[in-house]
Every structure is written in structure tokens, then in C-alpha cells.
C-alpha positions as CSV (number, residue, x, y, z in Angstrom):
1,M,95.3,44.4,71.2
2,S,93.9,47.3,73.3
3,A,92.9,45.0,76.1
4,N,96.4,43.5,76.2
5,D,97.9,46.9,76.3
6,R,95.7,47.8,79.2
7,V,96.7,44.7,81.1
8,L,100.4,45.4,80.4
9,I,100.1,49.0,81.6
10,N,98.2,48.0,84.7
11,Q,100.9,45.4,85.5
12,M,103.7,47.9,84.9
13,I,102.1,50.5,87.2
14,E,101.4,47.8,89.9
15,E,105.1,46.8,89.8
16,K,106.2,50.4,90.2
17,R,103.9,51.2,93.0
18,N,104.7,48.0,94.9
19,S,108.4,48.4,94.5
20,R,108.3,51.4,96.8
21,S,108.7,50.9,100.5
22,V,105.4,52.7,100.9
23,A,103.1,51.8,98.0
24,L,101.1,54.6,96.4
25,S,97.4,54.3,95.6
26,F,96.8,53.1,92.0
27,D,95.4,56.5,91.0
28,A,98.4,58.3,92.4
29,A,100.8,55.9,90.7
30,F,98.9,56.3,87.4
31,E,99.2,60.1,87.6
32,R,103.0,59.8,87.9
33,F,103.2,57.2,85.2
34,A,101.2,59.3,82.9
35,C,103.3,62.4,83.5
36,E,106.5,60.5,83.1
37,H,105.5,59.1,79.7
38,A,103.7,62.1,78.4
39,L,107.1,63.8,78.8
40,H,109.2,60.8,77.9
41,G,111.4,62.7,75.4
42,F,112.7,65.1,78.0
43,G,114.6,62.6,80.1
44,L,113.2,63.9,83.4
45,S,114.4,62.2,86.7
46,E,111.9,60.7,89.1
47,E,112.2,63.7,91.3
48,E,111.6,66.1,88.5
49,V,108.5,64.2,87.4
50,E,107.3,64.1,91.0
51,A,107.8,67.8,91.5
52,G,105.4,68.6,88.6
53,V,102.5,66.4,89.8
54,I,99.7,68.6,91.2
55,G,97.4,66.0,92.8
56,G,94.9,66.6,95.5
57,S,91.8,68.8,95.2
58,D,91.3,72.1,93.4
59,D,93.6,70.9,90.6
60,G,91.5,72.5,87.8
61,G,91.5,69.3,85.9
62,I,95.3,69.3,85.7
63,D,97.3,66.5,87.3
64,G,100.7,67.6,86.1
65,A,102.3,70.9,85.0
66,Y,105.8,71.5,83.7
67,V,107.6,74.4,82.1
68,F,110.5,74.0,79.7
69,L,112.8,76.5,78.0
70,G,114.6,75.3,75.0
71,G,113.7,71.7,76.0
72,R,115.1,72.1,79.6
73,L,113.0,72.0,82.7
74,L,112.6,75.3,84.4
75,H,112.7,75.5,88.2
76,E,111.7,78.4,90.5
77,D,115.4,79.1,91.1
78,S,116.5,78.8,87.4
79,D,118.8,81.6,86.4
80,V,116.4,83.1,83.8
81,L,113.9,83.7,86.7
82,Q,116.5,84.9,89.3
83,Q,119.1,86.9,87.4
84,P,117.9,89.8,85.1
85,S,121.0,89.4,82.9
86,A,120.3,85.7,82.3
87,A,117.3,86.4,80.0
88,A,119.6,88.3,77.6
89,Q,121.7,85.1,77.2
90,V,118.7,83.2,75.8
91,D,118.8,82.7,72.1
92,T,116.2,84.7,70.1
93,G,113.2,82.4,69.2
94,T,113.9,79.8,71.8
95,Q,110.8,77.8,72.6
96,L,109.1,78.3,76.0
97,T,106.7,75.4,76.7
98,L,103.9,74.9,79.2
99,W,103.1,71.2,79.2
100,L,99.9,70.1,81.1
101,V,98.8,66.6,81.8
102,Q,95.5,65.1,82.9
103,A,95.5,61.5,84.0
104,K,92.3,59.5,84.6
105,T,92.0,55.8,85.1
106,S,88.6,55.8,83.3
107,S,88.2,53.9,80.1
108,T,87.0,56.8,78.0
109,F,87.9,60.4,77.2
110,S,85.3,63.0,78.3
111,E,84.1,66.4,77.1
112,T,83.8,67.5,80.7
113,A,87.5,67.1,81.4
114,L,88.4,69.3,78.4
115,D,85.9,71.9,79.4
116,K,87.4,72.0,82.9
117,V,90.9,72.5,81.6
118,E,89.8,75.2,79.2
119,A,88.2,77.2,82.0
120,T,91.3,76.7,84.2
121,C,93.7,77.9,81.4
122,K,91.4,80.9,80.6
123,N,91.8,82.1,84.2
124,L,95.4,81.2,84.9
125,L,97.0,82.3,81.6
126,D,95.6,85.8,82.1
127,L,98.7,88.0,82.6
128,Q,96.6,90.8,84.1
129,A,94.8,88.6,86.7
130,D,95.9,88.5,90.3
131,D,96.8,85.0,91.5
132,A,95.0,85.8,94.8
133,D,91.7,86.1,92.9
134,F,91.9,82.4,92.1
135,A,93.1,81.0,95.5
136,V,89.6,79.9,96.3
137,L,89.3,78.0,93.0
138,Y,92.7,76.4,92.5
139,S,95.4,74.8,94.7
140,A,98.6,76.8,95.5
141,D,100.6,74.2,93.5
142,L,98.7,74.8,90.3
143,I,98.8,78.5,90.6
144,A,102.5,78.4,91.2
145,R,103.2,76.3,88.1
146,F,101.3,78.8,85.9
147,R,103.1,81.7,87.6
148,L,106.4,80.1,86.8
149,F,105.4,80.0,83.1
150,K,104.1,83.6,83.1
151,D,107.1,84.9,84.9
152,A,109.4,83.2,82.4
153,L,107.4,84.6,79.5
154,S,107.5,88.1,80.9
155,R,111.3,88.0,81.4
156,L,111.9,86.5,77.9
157,I,109.5,88.6,75.9
158,T,112.3,90.8,74.4
159,R,114.0,87.6,73.2
160,H,110.9,86.9,71.1
161,P,110.4,83.3,72.2
162,T,108.1,80.9,70.5
163,V,105.4,79.6,72.9
164,L,103.9,76.1,72.9
165,I,101.1,75.2,75.3
166,K,100.5,71.4,75.2
167,F,97.9,69.3,76.9
168,S,98.3,65.5,77.2
169,Y,95.0,63.8,78.1
170,V,95.8,60.3,79.4
171,T,93.2,57.6,80.2
172,R,92.9,53.9,79.8
173,G,90.6,54.4,76.9
174,E,91.3,54.0,73.2
175,A,93.0,57.1,71.8
176,G,92.1,56.0,68.3
177,E,88.4,55.9,69.1
178,V,87.8,59.3,70.7
179,H,84.2,60.5,70.3
180,P,83.8,63.3,67.7
181,K,82.4,65.6,70.4
182,V,85.5,65.1,72.5
183,Q,87.7,65.8,69.5
184,A,85.7,69.0,68.8
185,K,86.3,70.1,72.4
186,A,90.1,69.3,72.0
187,K,90.1,71.6,68.9
188,I,88.4,74.4,71.0
189,L,91.1,73.9,73.7
190,E,93.8,74.1,71.1
191,D,92.3,77.4,69.8
192,R,92.3,78.7,73.4
193,F,96.0,78.0,73.6
194,D,96.6,79.5,70.1
195,K,94.9,82.7,71.2
196,A,96.3,83.0,74.7
197,F,99.2,85.0,73.3
198,A,100.1,86.4,69.9
199,I,103.2,84.1,69.8
200,S,101.6,80.9,71.2
201,Q,100.7,77.6,69.6
202,G,98.4,75.0,71.1
203,E,98.5,71.2,70.9
204,V,96.2,68.6,72.5
205,E,97.1,64.9,72.4
206,F,95.2,61.8,73.5
207,L,97.2,59.0,75.1
208,G,95.7,55.6,75.8
209,P,97.2,52.2,76.8
210,A,98.7,51.6,73.4
211,E,100.5,54.9,73.4
212,L,101.7,54.6,77.0
213,W,102.9,51.1,76.4
214,N,104.9,52.1,73.3
215,R,106.6,54.9,75.3
216,A,107.1,52.9,78.5
217,S,108.5,49.9,76.8
218,T,111.0,52.0,74.8
219,R,114.3,52.6,76.7
220,P,116.4,55.6,75.4
221,S,118.9,54.1,73.0
222,Y,122.6,54.6,73.8
223,T,123.6,52.5,70.7
224,L,123.7,54.8,67.7
225,E,125.1,54.9,64.2
226,L,127.3,57.7,63.0
227,P,128.1,58.0,59.2
228,Y,131.4,59.7,58.5
229,K,133.3,61.0,55.5
230,E,136.9,60.4,56.6
231,S,138.5,58.8,59.7
232,I,141.7,58.0,61.4
233,T,141.8,54.9,63.6
234,H,144.2,54.1,66.4
235,G,143.6,51.0,68.3
236,T,139.8,50.9,68.9
237,S,139.3,54.7,68.9
238,H,138.7,57.1,66.0
239,I,138.8,60.6,64.8
240,A,136.2,61.2,62.2
241,L,135.0,64.1,59.9
242,V,131.2,64.0,59.9
243,A,128.9,65.9,57.6
244,L,126.6,68.3,59.5
245,R,123.6,66.5,57.8
246,D,124.6,63.2,59.4
247,Y,125.5,64.8,62.7
248,I,122.0,66.5,63.0
249,D,120.4,63.1,62.3
250,F,122.7,61.5,64.9
251,L,121.5,64.1,67.5
252,S,117.8,64.0,66.7
253,D,115.1,61.6,67.8
254,D,112.1,60.6,65.8
255,N,110.2,63.8,66.7
256,G,113.2,66.0,65.7
257,L,114.1,66.8,69.3
258,I,117.6,66.6,70.5
259,K,118.5,63.3,72.3
260,S,119.2,64.9,75.7
261,H,120.1,61.5,77.3
262,I,123.3,61.2,75.3
263,F,124.5,64.3,77.2
264,D,123.9,63.0,80.7
265,W,127.6,62.9,81.6
266,N,128.4,66.3,80.1
267,V,129.5,68.7,82.8
268,R,128.2,71.8,81.1
269,D,124.7,72.9,80.4
270,Y,123.7,74.8,77.2
271,Q,124.7,78.4,77.7
272,G,122.4,79.9,75.0
273,D,123.2,83.2,73.3
274,V,126.8,83.5,74.5
275,E,129.6,84.8,72.3
276,V,131.0,81.4,71.3
277,N,127.6,80.1,70.3
278,R,126.8,83.3,68.4
279,E,130.0,82.8,66.4
280,I,129.0,79.2,65.6
281,T,125.6,80.4,64.4
282,Q,127.2,83.2,62.3
283,S,129.7,80.8,60.6
284,L,126.8,78.4,59.7
285,R,124.8,81.3,58.1
286,D,127.8,82.6,56.1
287,P,128.2,80.7,52.8
288,A,131.8,82.1,52.5
289,A,132.9,81.0,55.9
290,P,135.9,78.6,56.1
291,E,135.2,74.9,56.7
292,F,133.3,74.4,59.9
293,W,135.8,72.0,61.5
294,W,138.6,74.5,60.9
295,L,136.9,76.9,63.3
296,N,135.6,74.5,65.9
297,N,137.3,72.2,68.5
298,G,134.7,69.5,67.7
299,I,132.9,66.8,69.6
300,T,134.2,64.2,72.0
301,I,132.2,61.0,72.4
302,V,133.0,58.2,74.9
303,C,131.5,54.8,74.3
304,S,132.1,51.2,75.3
305,Q,132.4,49.8,71.7
306,A,132.9,51.2,68.2
307,T,132.6,49.2,65.0
308,S,133.2,50.7,61.6
309,V,131.5,49.1,58.5
310,G,131.3,50.9,55.2
311,K,132.0,54.4,56.6
312,R,129.4,54.0,59.3
313,L,130.4,53.7,63.0
314,S,128.2,51.7,65.3
315,L,128.7,53.1,68.8
316,S,127.5,51.5,72.1
317,D,126.8,53.3,75.4
318,V,127.2,56.7,73.7
319,Q,127.9,59.8,75.8
320,I,128.9,63.2,74.4
321,V,131.2,64.5,77.1
322,N,132.5,67.6,75.3
323,G,130.9,69.7,72.6
324,L,127.5,70.2,74.1
325,Q,127.5,73.9,73.1
326,T,128.4,73.0,69.5
327,S,125.9,70.2,69.4
328,Y,123.0,72.2,70.7
329,T,123.8,75.3,68.6
330,L,124.0,73.1,65.5
331,H,120.7,71.4,66.3
332,Q,119.0,74.7,67.2
333,T,120.3,76.5,64.1
334,L,120.0,73.8,61.5
335,S,117.3,71.2,62.5
336,A,114.4,73.2,61.0
337,R,116.4,73.9,57.8
338,H,117.4,70.2,57.7
339,A,113.7,69.1,57.8
340,A,112.8,71.6,55.1
341,D,115.8,71.0,52.7
342,P,118.5,68.5,53.7
343,A,120.3,69.1,50.4
344,E,121.1,72.7,51.4
345,P,124.9,73.2,51.0
346,V,125.5,74.0,54.6
347,F,124.9,70.4,55.5
348,N,127.9,69.3,53.5
349,R,130.2,71.0,55.9
350,L,132.1,68.9,58.3
351,V,132.5,68.6,62.1
352,Q,135.3,66.8,63.8
353,V,134.2,64.0,66.2
354,R,136.6,62.1,68.5
355,I,135.3,58.7,69.5
356,L,137.1,57.3,72.5
357,V,136.4,53.7,73.4
358,T,136.6,52.6,77.0
359,A,134.4,50.7,79.4
360,D,136.5,51.9,82.4
361,Q,134.4,54.5,84.2
362,A,137.5,56.0,85.9
363,A,139.0,56.5,82.4
364,R,135.8,58.1,81.2
365,D,135.8,60.5,84.1
366,A,139.4,61.4,83.3
367,V,138.4,62.1,79.7
368,I,135.5,64.3,80.9
369,R,137.7,66.3,83.2
370,A,140.6,66.7,80.7
371,T,138.4,67.7,77.7
372,N,136.5,70.3,79.8
373,R,139.7,71.8,81.2
374,Q,140.4,73.3,77.8
375,T,137.9,76.0,78.5
376,T,136.9,77.8,81.7
377,V,134.6,75.6,83.7
378,P,133.9,76.2,87.4
379,V,135.4,73.4,89.6
380,A,131.9,72.6,90.9
381,S,130.7,71.9,87.4
382,L,133.0,68.8,87.3
383,R,131.5,67.4,90.5
384,A,130.0,64.3,89.0
385,T,133.5,63.1,88.2
386,D,135.1,63.9,91.6
387,D,136.5,61.0,93.7
388,I,134.0,61.7,96.5
389,Q,131.1,61.3,94.0
390,R,132.4,58.0,92.7
391,Q,133.0,56.8,96.3
392,I,129.5,57.7,97.3
393,E,128.1,55.8,94.3
394,T,130.2,52.7,95.1
395,Y,129.2,52.7,98.8
396,F,125.5,53.2,98.0
397,H,125.6,50.3,95.5
398,E,127.3,48.0,98.0
399,H,124.3,48.7,100.4
400,G,121.6,48.2,97.8
401,W,121.1,51.9,97.1
402,F,121.8,53.7,93.8
403,Y,123.5,57.1,93.6
404,D,122.5,58.7,90.3
405,R,125.6,60.9,89.7
406,R,124.8,60.2,86.0
407,K,121.2,61.3,85.6
408,N,118.8,58.5,85.0
409,F,121.6,55.9,84.7
410,Y,120.0,53.6,87.3
411,R,116.4,54.2,86.3
412,N,117.3,53.2,82.8
413,Q,118.6,49.9,84.3
414,G,115.3,49.3,86.0
415,K,116.4,49.9,89.6
416,P,113.7,50.6,92.2
417,A,112.8,54.3,92.0
418,D,112.7,54.8,95.8
419,R,116.3,53.5,96.2
420,I,117.7,55.9,93.6
421,I,119.2,59.1,95.0
422,S,120.2,62.0,92.7
423,I,123.1,64.4,93.4
424,P,120.6,67.3,93.9
425,L,118.5,65.4,96.4
426,L,121.5,64.2,98.4
427,A,122.9,67.7,98.4
428,Q,119.6,69.1,99.7
429,S,119.5,66.4,102.4
430,V,123.0,67.2,103.6
431,M,122.2,70.9,103.6
432,A,119.0,70.3,105.6
433,M,119.9,67.7,108.1
434,A,123.7,67.8,108.5
435,L,124.2,71.5,108.1
436,G,121.0,72.8,109.6
437,R,119.8,74.8,106.6
438,P,116.4,73.3,105.4
439,D,115.5,76.8,104.3
440,Y,118.5,76.9,101.9
441,A,117.7,73.4,100.6
442,R,114.1,74.5,100.0
443,A,115.0,77.7,98.2
444,R,117.5,76.2,95.8
445,P,116.0,73.0,94.2
446,S,118.2,73.2,91.1
447,S,121.0,75.7,92.0
448,L,122.2,74.5,95.4
449,L,125.6,73.3,94.1
450,K,126.3,76.1,91.6
451,S,128.6,77.8,94.2
452,D,131.9,76.0,94.7
453,S,131.8,77.0,98.4
454,D,128.4,75.3,98.9
455,Y,129.7,72.3,97.0
456,Q,132.7,72.0,99.3
457,R,130.5,72.2,102.4
458,V,128.1,69.6,101.2
459,F,130.5,67.1,99.7
460,S,133.4,67.3,102.2
461,E,135.9,64.4,102.3
462,K,135.7,64.7,106.1
463,T,132.1,63.4,106.0
464,G,132.0,59.6,106.3
465,L,130.3,57.6,103.5
466,P,127.9,56.0,106.1
467,V,126.6,59.4,107.0
468,Y,125.8,60.2,103.3
469,L,123.9,56.9,103.1
470,W,122.1,57.6,106.4
471,L,121.1,61.0,105.1
472,A,119.7,59.6,101.9
473,R,117.8,56.9,103.7
474,S,116.4,59.3,106.3
475,Q,115.2,61.8,103.7
476,R,113.5,59.0,101.8
477,Q,111.8,57.7,105.0
478,V,110.6,61.3,105.8
479,D,109.2,61.7,102.2
480,D,107.5,58.3,102.4
481,F,106.0,59.2,105.7
482,L,104.5,62.5,104.4
483,Q,103.2,60.9,101.2
484,S,101.5,58.0,103.0
485,R,99.8,59.8,105.8
486,P,96.1,59.1,106.2
487,Q,95.4,62.8,105.9
488,P,97.1,63.7,102.5
489,I,99.0,67.0,102.3
490,S,99.2,69.3,99.3
491,R,102.2,69.3,97.0
492,S,103.1,72.8,98.0
493,E,103.0,71.9,101.7
494,Y,105.2,68.9,101.0
495,T,107.7,71.0,98.9
496,N,107.9,73.7,101.6
497,L,108.3,71.5,104.7
498,H,109.7,68.0,103.9
499,F,113.3,69.2,104.4
500,H,112.3,71.0,107.6
501,L,110.8,67.7,108.9
502,A,113.9,65.8,108.0
503,M,116.0,68.4,109.9
504,L,113.8,68.0,113.0
505,G,114.1,64.2,112.8
506,A,117.9,64.5,112.8
507,V,118.0,67.1,115.5
508,D,115.6,65.1,117.6
509,L,117.9,62.0,117.4
510,V,120.9,64.0,118.5
511,G,119.0,66.0,121.1
512,R,120.2,69.4,120.0
513,V,121.0,71.6,117.0
514,F,124.2,71.0,115.2
515,T,125.9,72.1,112.0
516,R,128.5,69.4,111.4
517,P,127.8,66.1,109.6
518,D,129.9,64.1,112.1
519,A,127.2,64.7,114.7
520,L,125.2,62.0,112.8
521,S,128.0,59.4,112.9
522,N,126.5,57.4,115.7
523,A,123.1,57.3,114.1
524,A,124.7,56.2,110.8
525,R,126.8,53.5,112.4
526,E,123.8,52.1,114.4
527,E,121.3,52.7,111.6
528,V,118.9,54.6,113.9
529,F,116.2,56.6,112.2
530,P,113.2,58.6,113.4
531,T,110.2,56.3,113.9
532,P,106.9,57.1,112.1
533,V,105.3,57.7,115.5
534,R,108.0,60.3,116.4
535,L,107.7,61.8,112.9
536,E,104.0,62.3,113.4
537,S,104.6,64.2,116.6
538,L,107.3,66.3,115.0
539,W,105.1,67.0,112.0
540,T,102.3,68.3,114.2
541,A,104.7,70.6,116.0
542,L,106.2,71.8,112.7
543,R,102.8,72.6,111.3
544,E,101.9,74.6,114.4
545,Q,105.1,76.5,114.4
546,F,104.9,77.2,110.6
547,D,101.3,78.5,110.8
548,G,102.1,80.6,113.9
549,F,105.2,82.1,112.4
550,Q,103.2,83.2,109.3
551,D,100.5,84.8,111.4
552,E,103.0,86.6,113.5
553,H,105.1,88.0,110.6
554,G,102.4,88.3,108.0
555,W,104.5,86.2,105.6
556,G,103.3,83.7,103.0
557,A,104.2,80.0,103.1
558,D,107.0,80.1,100.5
559,K,108.8,83.0,102.2
560,T,108.5,81.4,105.6
561,A,109.8,78.0,104.3
562,K,112.8,79.8,102.7
563,S,113.6,81.8,105.8
564,A,116.6,81.0,108.2
565,E,114.7,83.1,110.8
566,F,111.9,80.6,110.8
567,V,114.3,77.6,111.2
568,N,115.9,79.3,114.2
569,A,112.6,80.1,115.8
570,L,111.4,76.5,115.1
571,T,114.3,74.8,116.9
572,R,114.4,77.3,119.7
573,N,110.6,77.0,120.4
574,L,110.8,73.2,120.3
575,G,113.6,73.1,122.9
576,Y,116.6,72.1,120.7
577,G,118.4,75.4,120.8
578,S,119.2,77.9,118.1
579,F,121.4,77.5,115.1
580,R,122.2,81.1,114.9
581,A,122.4,83.7,117.7
């Protein structure tokens, strides 16, 4: 069966790489495939997977590195790293995870690979070491990923986090036939992780074609069963009282992790140790507390179909659109106790669940907005349900592109990855090309739209839908150009400069700097894009200006890329004028 698994995996990777407008090499496609499915339980988008791929030389034996806090991917602009007060809001004991992936197309697992990773982690997990000491050994991308983890650990230490360091070793060899010497080296690496910090635990897993196939062929299920104790039915919708025991099962996957994909349409993220969540936790820990559903507003689920048989509801296309705070707090507080003793009395308590059945997306959006108006939610947090967002999605779809306002919706439908555009990527593209702020787009990969004022600037009803599509297509063409150059560039260089190159491409077409999206109306109407030849010339000029600015100011690459001063100098020196006086 292993040979068949290998054939199927190879075919799947070939299809993915050839579905792109510019095909990746098989090795590069395998790295991305390995990272995606090593982390399959986290529901990462294509862009999030891509951002964690190290690639290139000096990778220390690590092809992908990701940092999670409480099961959520951390970015360099995440609140916990940017705002001192944010760490205090993180629940005590929350898990901080550093997940490392090595992907090799070889047909075996080797001792050498594990030795290399152990040496890398010994160096880069040292909290007292200076990153500059390792610049000659490791790429800037790899050092930055470990720095993200160490910074998060330092900020969270008073919250007493648990730390997991996990290494997924992925090849096309048989994971069930790993040589004893390789297994022994894996145990040594686990011990290294265990001893890295007093609070850390290490895990090493081997993934071969069979494991990859099982994960890649399994789509996240949106059809779930929910047992209930009592219910009221009106038409096709229901209000049910559900035992906490059954609700924890409903939320948990086979590994005990929360099913994050059933919260894709929720407008709120988990807020951690805020007052309302502390009160939920306290009521769960108090045996004398009143019934849980008396104290809690409950959960709202929208689905396309609900069938009740024998006090079990079978739900299709499940999305929890209100009650994320309650759900995550219940799961975080009770999941470990549930695994240890599901008969504990607390699990007999009930939570109220509303099940609203509709296949009408506009009606679902109305429910999302209405249920989240009951508590204070910034207007920008409801952006995925705004008319402009649904209009962009519809317009993109009519032109063979897919606007993922509901995270991973189109990937789960098998649409081509390079034609799927997420809300964050479109926002960054608008900010970089239409508003002249590639520095701002670079500096805020995950937080660009947290400000209502920024959201209103980026998603203005005055901007034509063809301009949004043009921006998405142009950014994708720029990204494809950079990733397919004969002379590969590093991940850090790509991250720092791909929005700057996109901005130059737009400015070059117009012939001058501009800060209004309507300046691109003609290009959008005529479907004119920068050619690869012109992009090559602009890339050469951008690199020269970037290096020269760093030398002149004594700044590092990240600081320069995030600087409006550099953007102004760049366009002025290249003859396009200045954005700011």
C-alpha cells in the first residue's frame, strides 16, 4: 500500500504545483505540502502556510517554522508581542507552541537530518545568545522565527504558559519502518526540547506518504452531530439544551483540539483572560453555582440543514457565529478534565444552543451581525459581512477568482490556490498599491484592519470593484514573478519587498505617485499589468535603493522595509515624485 500512497501523494503535489500560473519546483511544492499537512489541524490559510516556509540555504535543517499561542498562529504584529498589556489578558497555562517541519523528498529518514536540527535548536533556543552571532550560520528567516517564539515566551512568562516544541520530519519513506538509530536520535531531540526550558515538552513525529495521504484526503467536516437533552423546534430551526459533556465532544477533533474551522465565520477572536471568560471559568469550578445556561447567553449555530433523530441533531455546513468566547473557555477549562473523568458532575450542566437553518448567505450574514450587536464589537470586526465584502466576493467569482472572506472556504472546495485572495492579502495590496503605503502593509501582516479608520480607507465604496480585482491580480503576478526568478530570493527579502515592488509596478503604469485607488481605474478597465521584463528592471532598482538606504541610515532590513521614509526616498530617487513632502 505504501507504493500506492507515494503515487497518490506525488500526483496530488503535481496537480497543486501545476495549477499555479507559475509552477513551483517539485521540491518547493513538497515543502509547502508537508508544512500544510503537518499542521493540518490548525486550519491555516495558503498565505499563512507560505509565510512559515523557510526554504533556501542556511535553513539549519528546518523547512518550516510556526509559532502558536493557544492554538492560534502568532505573527510579528500580534497584540501579545506589540502591546505590553496584551500578555496580561492571556489565560494562565495557555500553551505556546513552536512547530518545526523538515521536508525531504528522499525515501528514507536519516540520522543526519535529526542531528542538524538538534544543533540548530541548541543554538537558536538559547535565550542568552545574540542573534547576530548566528547570522553566518542561519538565514534571517529562520532566526526571525525563533526570535518570534522567544519574544512570546519572554512576554508570557508571568502567565506560566506550557511550552510545546514539536518537530515533524516528513519524507517519502515509510514512517512505520524508521531505523532504530533514527528513532534513537529522535528521542535525543525530544530530550533536547524537554530540557530547553523548565516548562517545555518535546515531541518528534515521522510522516510518510501514508500519513500525508490520510491528512490530505481528509477535508474538515462541517457536518456534525449534536446530542441534546431538551429542545424546542419552530419550522426547521431549534433551541436546544446540551450537556457540557456533549458540547465538549462536539467541539473537539480526534486529537482533543478544538475544531477551529467551525468558527471561520465568527467575527470575534478568543479574548483570553478577560472578565467575562474569567466569570465563565469560575462558574464551572464552583459546584454550588447556578445552572450554567442561566448565567450564559449561549451559542448560536447557523447551518444549511438540521435533522433531529432520537435527541440527536445532525447539522450540515456548521458555523458557530456567536459564542466563541464561551466555546473556547469551555474547551480550555474542561477538555483535560473531560478526558480524565467524563462522569464528573460539571459535565451534566447544560448550555443553550440556538440552531438556525438557512442556506441564504445574506440571511446568515444578518444573523452574524445581529447576534454580535448584543455586545460591544468594533464595527471593523464585522467586516466580513459588510455589503462591500460580499460584492467583492461576487465580482471576483464572476471573473474566475475567489475572495476568501470566509477563511479557507474556497480552498476546502478545491479551488486553485493562486486564484484565492484572502481579506488580509487584498487589504495589504490596496494599502501598498492604491494608497502608496507598502511600508504599512509590510509592518502589519495580521493587524492592518484592526483600526476602523484603516478599514474605511481600504474598503471604500468609492473604489470600483474592477480596481479591487486588478489589485489582487497584480499582487499575485508580482508574487509569482519573485518566486519564479532564475536567481531565488530569500523568504525575508520576499516578505520585506514584495509589496514595495507591487507599489512600483502600479506607480510605473500611472507614471507618478498617487494615493487614490481611482488612479488605477484605466489600468483595471484595460487589464494592463506590469510585464515581467519591466518588473525585472523595477526589482533591480528597488534592490539598489533598498541596500543604499540601509547603508546610508545604518538601519536593518526590517526597519527599512517598514519605513515610510524609505518609500518616499524610493519613489523620489526613481523619478516618480514623493508621496509625502
